[in-house]
N, C-alpha and C positions, 0 to 999 in steps of 0.2 A: 904476357898473354891476357891476363884478366881484364885489361883495359880495351883490348881490340874490339869487343862487341859494341863499345860506345860509337865505333865508326858505322854501325848499322843505322844509327840516328844521324839526322843531319847535323852539321856543325852548329848551325843556329840553334836548333833544338837543344843540344848539349849545353851550349852557353847559357840558354834561358833556364834549363833545369839547374845547372850549378848555381847561377845567380839567384834564382828563386829560392833555392835551399839555404843559401847563405843569408839572405834577407830574412827569411822566416826564422832563422835561429840567431838573428842580429849579430851576424859575424861580418867583420869588415870585408867589403867586396874586393879589396886588393889582394885578398887571399887567392883569388883566381890567377894572379900572376904567377903563382907557384905550380899551377896545374901542368902536368908533364905533357903538354901538346907536342913538343919537339920529339920526345922519347916515343910517344904513341905513333906519331906519323912516321918516324924513321924505322921503327919496328915493323909497321905495315908495309912500308915501301920496299923493305928488304926481305920480307917474308917470302918463302920459296914459291908460293902459288899466287895466282892472279887476283883472287878474291879480295884479300885485305888491301892489297895495292890499289885496286880499283876503288875501293871505298876511301882510302886516304887521298886518292887524286880528286875524288868528289869534294872532300873537305876543302882541299886547297882551292879548288874551282869556286867553291862557295865563299872563299874569303878568309880562311884560316891563315893567320900570318905565317910567312915563310922566313926561315933563317938560312945562314950559310950551311949549317948541318943538314937541314931538310933539303936543300939544293944538292948537296953532296949525295944524300940518300936517293935523290931522284935520279942522279947519274948512275948509281948502283943498280937501281931498278931497271933502267934502260938496257943493262947488260944481261938481265935475266932472260933465259930462253922461254920461260913460262909466261912472260908478259905479252899480252895480246897486242896486236897492231894498233887497234884502237887506243889502248892505253899508253902505248909508246908515243902515238901522236899527241895525246893529251899531256903526257909528261914533258914532251918537248915544248908544247905550247905554253904550259905553266912556266918552264925554265926561261923561255924567251921573254915572257912578260915580267920576269923578276930581275933580269939582266939589262943594264943600260945598253942601248945600241951605240955603235961607234960610227 
């Protein structure tokens, strides 16, 4: 839960803030690879209400990398009754963009 409010900022802004902090403190930028993006997005996508899911979808739309786990969480999100129709459409759009067409 404590990381969820990061979603209220844009994905790009969060990346810039983290990178800036690492550079200011002379910490290797590769530390960012250990940031729990997948955990944060999966938590938000499976949250019982639409608010955090909506923000997670925005991050994915902005270019936050997806993983198999995030795609699985998107499928879970689509099953939630609380997810708005708008967000269901957006989740499907993101999923289609990540899967190869046959």
